[in-house]
C-alpha positions in Angstrom: -12.8 -34.9 -59.9 -11.2 -33.6 -62.9 -14.4 -35.4 -65.4 -16.5 -33.0 -62.8 -14.5 -30.3 -64.0 -15.3 -31.4 -67.7 -18.7 -31.3 -66.7 -19.3 -27.6 -65.1 -17.4 -26.1 -67.9 -18.8 -27.7 -70.8 -22.8 -28.8 -71.1 -23.9 -31.8 -73.0 -26.5 -30.6 -75.5 -30.0 -31.7 -74.5 -31.2 -34.4 -75.3 -34.6 -37.2 -75.3 -34.6 -38.9 -71.8 -37.3 -41.4 -71.4 -39.8 -40.4 -69.0 -39.6 -43.5 -66.7 -36.1 -42.1 -66.3 -36.9 -38.3 -65.5 -37.4 -36.1 -61.6 -41.0 -37.2 -60.8 -41.7 -33.8 -60.7 -41.3 -33.9 -64.5 -42.5 -37.0 -64.8 -46.2 -35.8 -63.2 -45.6 -32.7 -66.4 -44.5 -34.8 -68.6 -48.0 -37.3 -67.7 -50.1 -33.6 -68.7 -51.4 -34.4 -72.4 -50.6 -30.2 -73.9 -48.3 -28.2 -73.7 -50.2 -25.3 -72.3 -52.1 -27.7 -70.0 -52.1 -26.6 -66.0 -52.3 -28.4 -62.5 -56.1 -27.7 -61.5 -59.1 -29.2 -60.0 -59.1 -31.5 -63.5 -55.9 -32.6 -62.6 -56.9 -34.4 -59.6 -53.6 -36.3 -57.9 -50.8 -33.8 -59.5 -49.2 -30.6 -58.7 -48.2 -27.9 -60.8 -45.2 -28.2 -62.1 -42.4 -25.8 -60.6 -39.0 -26.1 -62.4 -38.4 -26.0 -65.6 -35.4 -28.3 -67.7 -32.4 -25.3 -67.4 -33.2 -24.9 -64.2 -33.7 -28.7 -63.5 -29.9 -28.7 -65.1 -28.5 -25.5 -63.6 -29.7 -27.3 -60.1 -27.9 -30.5 -60.6 -25.0 -28.4 -61.4 -25.8 -26.4 -58.4 -25.3 -30.0 -57.2 -22.3 -30.9 -58.6 -20.5 -28.0 -57.4 -21.4 -28.3 -54.4 -20.9 -32.4 -53.7 -17.2 -31.1 -56.0 -17.0 -28.2 -53.1 -17.6 -30.8 -50.6 -15.5 -33.2 -51.4 -12.3 -31.0 -52.4 -13.2 -29.3 -48.6 -13.6 -32.3 -47.4 -10.1 -33.4 -48.9 -8.5 -30.1 -47.2 -10.0 -30.2 -44.3 -8.3 -34.4 -44.0 -4.7 -33.0 -45.2 -5.2 -30.4 -42.9 -6.2 -32.9 -40.1 -3.8 -34.9 -40.6 -1.3 -32.3 -40.9 -2.7 -31.0 -37.6 -2.3 -34.4 -36.2 0.9 -35.3 -37.1 2.5 -32.5 -36.1 -0.3 -32.3 -32.7 1.8 -36.0 -32.6 5.7 -34.6 -33.1 4.8 -31.2 -30.4 3.7 -34.1 -28.1 6.5 -35.9 -28.2 8.8 -33.1 -28.2 7.3 -32.0 -25.7 6.5 -35.5 -23.5 11.3 -35.7 -24.9 11.5 -31.7 -23.2 9.9 -32.9 -20.0 12.3 -36.3 -19.6 15.0 -34.3 -20.2 13.6 -31.7 -17.4 13.1 -34.5 -15.6 16.4 -36.3 -15.7 18.1 -32.7 -15.2 15.8 -32.4 -12.4 17.0 -36.1 -11.1 21.0 -34.4 -11.8 19.8 -31.8 -8.8 17.6 -33.8 -6.7 20.3 -36.7 -6.7 23.5 -34.0 -6.4 22.0 -32.4 -3.5 20.9 -35.8 -1.9 24.7 -37.2 -2.3 25.6 -34.2 -0.7 23.0 -34.2 2.5 23.9 -37.7 3.0 27.4 -37.1 2.9 27.0 -34.7 5.8 24.6 -36.6 7.5 27.3 -39.5 7.6 29.6 -36.8 8.7 27.8 -35.0 11.2 27.1 -38.6 12.4 30.8 -39.8 12.9 31.8 -36.0 14.1 28.9 -36.8 16.9 30.3 -40.0 17.3 33.9 -38.4 17.9 32.2 -35.8 20.3 30.6 -38.4 22.2 34.1 -39.8 22.0 35.8 -36.9 23.3 32.6 -36.8 26.2 34.0 -40.8 27.3 37.1 -39.4 28.1 36.2 -35.9 30.0 33.9 -38.0 31.9 36.3 -40.4 33.0 39.1 -38.1 34.1 36.2 -36.1 36.0 36.1 -39.4 37.5 39.4 -40.0 37.7 39.7 -36.1 39.7 38.1 -38.2 42.4 41.4 -39.9 43.4 43.6 -37.1 43.4 41.4 -35.1 45.6 40.7 -37.8 48.1 45.2 -38.5 48.0 44.8 -34.5 48.8 42.5 -33.8 51.4 43.7 -37.5 53.4 46.9 -35.7 53.2 46.3 -32.4 54.4 43.7 -34.4 57.5 46.7 -37.0 58.0 48.8 -33.9 58.6 46.9 -32.1 61.2 47.7 -34.5 63.0 51.4 -33.7 63.9 52.5 -32.3 67.2 54.5 -29.3 67.4 56.3 -28.0 67.0 56.5 -29.7 63.6 52.7 -28.5 62.9 53.6 -26.0 61.2 51.9 -24.8 57.4 55.7 -25.9 56.0 55.4 -26.0 52.1 54.5 -29.5 51.4 51.0 -28.4 53.3 51.0 -25.1 50.8 51.8 -27.1 47.4 49.3 -29.8 49.0 46.5 -27.0 49.7 47.6 -26.0 45.8 47.0 -29.3 44.1 43.3 -29.4 46.6 42.2 -26.2 44.8 43.9 -27.1 41.7 42.0 -30.8 41.1 39.0 -28.6 42.2 39.2 -26.1 39.6 39.6 -28.3 37.0 36.8 -30.2 37.6 34.7 -27.6 37.8 36.1 -26.7 33.9 35.3 -30.2 33.4 32.0 -30.1 34.1 31.7 -26.6 32.2 33.3 -28.4 29.0 30.3 -31.7 29.9 27.6 -29.8 29.3 29.2 -27.7 26.3 30.0 -31.0 24.8 26.4 -32.8 25.2 24.9 -29.5 24.0 27.2 -29.7 21.2 26.3 -32.8 20.7 22.3 -31.8 20.9 22.4 -29.3 18.2 24.4 -31.7 15.9 21.1 -34.2 16.1 19.3 -31.4 15.8 20.8 -30.6 12.2 21.5 -33.9 11.6 17.8 -34.1 11.9 17.2 -31.6 9.5 19.5 -32.6 7.0 18.1 -36.5 7.7 14.6 -34.9 6.7 15.4 -32.9 3.4 17.8 -36.1 2.5 14.8 -38.1 3.1 11.9 -35.7 0.5 14.9 -35.2 -1.4 14.7 -39.5 -1.7 11.1 -39.9 -1.9 11.3 -36.4 -4.5 13.5 -38.2 -6.4 11.5 -41.8 -6.2 8.4 -39.7 -7.8 10.3 -37.9 -10.2 12.2 -41.0 -11.5 8.2 -43.0 -11.6 7.3 -39.7 -13.0 10.4 -40.0 -16.4 9.8 -44.1 -16.4 6.7 -43.4 -18.1 5.2 -43.6 -22.0 2.6 -43.7 -23.8 1.7 -47.3 -23.3 2.6 -47.1 -19.5 -0.6 -48.8 -18.4 -1.3 -47.1 -15.3 -1.6 -43.3 -16.9 -4.9 -41.9 -16.3 -6.4 -37.7 -16.7 -5.7 -35.4 -13.3 -6.9 -32.1 -14.6 -6.7 -30.4 -12.0 -3.3 -31.6 -11.3 -2.7 -28.8 -14.2 -1.9 -26.1 -11.7 0.5 -24.1 -9.6 0.2 -25.2 -5.8 0.0 -21.2 -3.5 2.8 -23.5 -1.4 5.0 -24.4 -3.8 8.5 -23.3 -3.9 10.8 -22.0 -6.3 13.9 -23.4 -7.9 16.2 -20.8 -6.3 14.6 -21.2 -3.4 14.5 -25.1 -3.2 18.2 -25.1 -3.6 18.6 -22.3 -1.1 16.6 -24.5 1.7 19.0 -27.7 0.8 22.1 -25.7 1.0 21.2 -23.6 4.1 20.5 -27.3 5.7 24.2 -27.7 4.4 25.1 -24.9 5.5 24.5 -25.1 9.2 25.1 -28.4 9.1 28.8 -27.4 8.3 28.9 -25.1 10.6 28.0 -27.3 13.7 30.5 -30.0 12.9 33.5 -27.2 12.5 32.1 -25.7 15.4 32.0 -29.5 17.1 35.7 -30.1 15.6 37.0 -27.5 17.3 35.3 -28.3 20.2 37.3 -31.7 20.3 40.3 -30.3 19.5 39.2 -28.0 22.4 39.0 -30.9 24.4 42.1 -32.8 23.8 44.3 -30.1 24.5 42.1 -29.3 28.2 42.0 -33.1 28.5 46.3 -32.9 27.8 46.9 -29.8 29.6 45.3 -31.0 32.8 46.8 -34.0 32.8 49.7 -32.2 33.1 49.2 -30.1 35.4 47.9 -32.7 37.8 51.2 -34.6 37.3 53.3 -31.4 37.3 52.0 -30.7 40.5 51.6 -34.3 42.2 55.6 -34.3 41.8 56.1 -30.9 43.5 53.7 -32.5 45.9 56.2 -35.5 46.1 59.4 -33.6 45.8 58.0 -31.3 48.9 57.4 -34.1 51.0 61.4 -36.3 50.2 62.4 -32.7 50.9 60.8 -32.5 53.8 60.9 -35.5 54.9 65.0 -35.7 54.5 65.1 -32.4 56.5 63.3 -34.5 58.9 65.4 -37.5 59.2 68.8 -35.0 59.2 67.1 -33.6 61.8 65.4 -36.4 63.3 69.5 -37.6 63.5 71.7 -34.4 65.1 68.3 -34.4 68.1 69.6 -39.0 68.1 73.4 -37.6 68.0 72.8 -34.5 71.1 71.0 -36.8 72.5 73.7 -39.9 73.0 75.9 -36.8 74.1 73.7 -35.7 76.4 73.1 -39.0 78.0 76.6 -38.9 77.8 77.1 -35.7 79.7 74.5 -37.1 82.4 76.1 -40.0 83.4 80.0 -37.9 83.3 77.5 -35.4 85.9 76.0 -38.3 87.9 80.1 -39.5 88.4 81.1 -35.4 89.1 78.6 -35.0 91.4 79.9 -38.5 93.2 82.8 -37.4 93.0 82.0 -34.2 95.0 80.2 -35.6 97.7 82.8 -38.3 98.2 85.6 -34.5 98.5 83.3 -33.4 100.9 82.5 -36.7 102.9 86.7 -37.1 102.8 87.2 -33.3 104.4 85.1 -34.3 107.1 88.1 -36.1 108.6 90.7 -33.7 108.9 88.2 -30.9 109.7 87.7 -33.0 112.8 91.1 -33.6 113.3 91.7 -30.0 113.1 88.7 -28.8 115.8 89.8 -31.4 118.0 92.7 -29.7 118.0 91.9 -26.3 118.9 89.3 -27.9 121.1 92.5 -29.4 122.8 94.3 -26.7 122.8 92.1 -24.5 124.7 92.3 -26.4 127.5 96.4 -25.3 127.9 96.5 -23.9 131.6 97.1 -20.1 132.1 99.8 -19.0 130.3 100.3 -21.6 128.0 96.8 -20.4 126.5 98.9 -19.1 124.0 98.0 -18.1 120.4 100.9 -19.3 118.5 102.2 -20.0 115.0 100.4 -23.4 115.3 96.9 -21.8 117.1 97.0 -20.0 113.8 98.1 -22.1 111.1 95.2 -24.2 112.7 92.5 -21.7 112.7 94.2 -20.8 109.2 93.7 -25.3 108.0 89.5 -24.5 110.0 89.2 -22.0 107.7 91.0 -23.6 104.4 88.8 -26.9 105.3 85.1 -24.8 105.5 86.4 -22.7 102.7 86.4 -25.4 100.6 84.2 -27.4 102.0 81.8 -25.0 101.1 82.4 -24.6 97.6 82.6 -28.5 96.9 78.9 -28.4 98.4 78.5 -25.3 95.6 79.9 -26.5 92.8 77.8 -29.9 93.6 74.1 -27.8 93.7 75.8 -26.2 90.5 76.3 -29.7 89.1 72.8 -31.0 90.9 71.8 -27.9 88.5 73.2 -28.8 85.3 72.0 -32.7 85.8 68.4 -31.3 85.9 68.9 -28.9 82.9 70.7 -31.8 81.3 67.4 -34.5 81.9 65.4 -31.6 81.3 67.6 -31.2 78.0 66.9 -35.0 77.3 63.1 -35.2 77.9 63.3 -32.8 75.7 65.3 -34.3 73.3 63.2 -37.2 73.2 60.2 -35.7 73.2 61.3 -34.1 70.2 62.8 -37.3 68.5 59.5 -38.7 69.1 57.2 -36.1 67.3 59.7 -36.0 64.2 59.8 -39.9 64.0 55.4 -39.0 64.3 55.8 -37.2 62.4 58.2 -38.6 59.1 55.7 -41.6 59.5 52.7 -39.0 58.4 54.5 -38.0 56.1 55.8 -41.0 54.5 53.8 -43.8 55.6 50.2 -42.0 55.2 50.9 -39.8 52.4 53.8 -40.7 50.2 52.7 -44.4 50.6 49.1 -43.1 49.6 50.1 -40.9 47.4 51.4 -43.7 45.1 47.8 -44.5 44.0 47.1 -41.4 42.3 46.8 -41.9 38.8 49.0 -41.6 36.1 48.6 -39.7 33.2 47.4 -41.7 30.3 44.0 -41.5 32.4 43.7 -38.7 33.8 43.5 -38.1 30.1 40.7 -39.7 30.4 41.5 -43.2 28.6 40.9 -46.3 30.1 
């Protein structure tokens, strides 16, 4: 290049050049014989020279300059191309590194939301399982109430077979009716709670499915971005996809993308909290239901026991009075026999007195005198008659009293039979049946 610059600045002195070394046009001109010779018809096959020797040198110099400029431009182009290639390579490498870093950050974000979604899915699944266990307890508790209800209704039906006057609306019947009403209300409450638990489980599963779909999309996206992050310039499965360099119209923004998962988790958390509260409510309901049933059962049993004690006491008193009545009946019968005997014993004295009066009525003439003996005999007859009438009257009263005693005895015996029947119904039928009453553990929904 330096030599070329020297040639351009300092032209060499013209020297004699052999004709064979001259250019074709100059060689053709050199073949002419005289300096004034010109091409024409006489010089067939030759052309007239257009350039002079200075022009020839100038032309060469121009060619040199053009060659130098072309070389300089080519060298400058190579340098620029090298610099551009290096810059493009560095830019591409930096852009690729930035893309890898961005993909890495994106993978962290996806992993975060994927982990949150997975945790929420596991929590919802566990919560749904716990709620299902509570629902099973509700179903068992509802089934367990059938036995107390059957016992209460059977007790009421059995007590309908009591005989008057024991067929009364007593404290036991009021407690039994209260127990039956309580069981019906509990059954309605358990049915409503079962329906609520079923709806909550459905909501849990729906939100779990939404989270699972979101989690599945996150897993697929994570795998895609992870695969994209592993691509390198040496990868064999890369190719051109010009149409991929555009934004999809339905594409989300990072804010809407994060908000979507956040909303899914928020709704799932809300349903999980509602499920937890419902489980606590179910636990309280089952606890209160079992306690209420056992308390009412204890109240009914206490009323039965108290009533049975009253029946036993009344029966014992009736039996005691029956014994007294039977003794009194015996005494009354003995008294009546004595009265009858006393009446019979008055017949002989009456016969004697009347016979005396009759015989004295045959006294002759003036001997038929109203003497002291006559008056005494008459008084004796009157006294005997009055005494006999009093005895007969007393006998009639004794007979009426005996009949009253017999009626009382029959009433007492009937009442004792009624009490015996009532005791049998309350103690042997009702209270024995109530021994099958479920325990608190079973009423609370446990096996």
